[in-house]
N, C-alpha and C positions, 0 to 999 in steps of 0.2 A: 697392594702387593699380595700375591698368593703365596701360601706356604705349601711345600711339597709334603706328601705323605712319606714318611721315612720309617723304615723298619726300626724297631727298638735297638739302640746302640749296644745294649748288653747281650744281644744275641738270643733273647728269649724265643722269638718266633723261629729263628734258625734251629735252635735246639728242639723245639716242639715239632718242627717239620721233620727233622732227622729221626725223631723218635717214633714217627708214624709207621705203621705196618706197610703202607704203600711205598714209602721211601725205602724201607729195608728190602723190599722185594725188587727194586730197580737194579739194573746193572750199574757198574762204576761210572760209565760215561753219562748215563741218564741222571745218576745221583749228582754228578758234577754240574750238569745243566740246571737241575732243579735248585741246587745250592747257590746259584749266582745271585748277586744282590738284586738284580732286576726281578727275578722270579720270587725272591723272598718278599720284596715290596709288593708285588702283585698279589701274592697269597695274603699278606697282611691287609691290604686294601679290600680284598674280596671278603675276608672274614668280617671286616667292619660292615660291609654292605649286607652280608647275611644276617648279622646281629640286628641291624636296623630295619631291614625290609623283608627278611625271611628268605629261606632257601629257595622257594619256588620262584620268587622274583629274581633272585640272583641267577638261577639256572636259565631263566628266559633271556637275560641280558648279558650273560657271561660269554667271554671269548677266550677263556683260559685254555691251555693245553689240557689234554686228557689227564696227564699225570698231576698237574696242578689242581684240576677239578676234583680228582679223587682224594688228594691230600686235604683239600679244603673241606670236603664232605666228612672225612674222618676226624679232622680237628673239631669241626662243628658238633659232630655226634658225641665226641668225648666231653664237650663242654655242657651238654644238656644235663639237666638235673632230673632224676627220677623221684617223683613224690608218690607216696602211698596214702 
């Protein structure tokens, strides 16, 4: 039996998506589309792939919408640690 990838129930991913600059610059209708459960799950799954296989691999196999792709890139960039 397979388990489905589910977005966190506490809305962590949804809050992180809504906090991105890309999301803030979208119109109301586009924000509504990006905020749907299906898109949040897709973003969450894509972030897992990026963390496991890297951004270059994800970009080569991704079929996300332009808005989702930009949000994923921003979320990933925000998670990177800068070490000196």
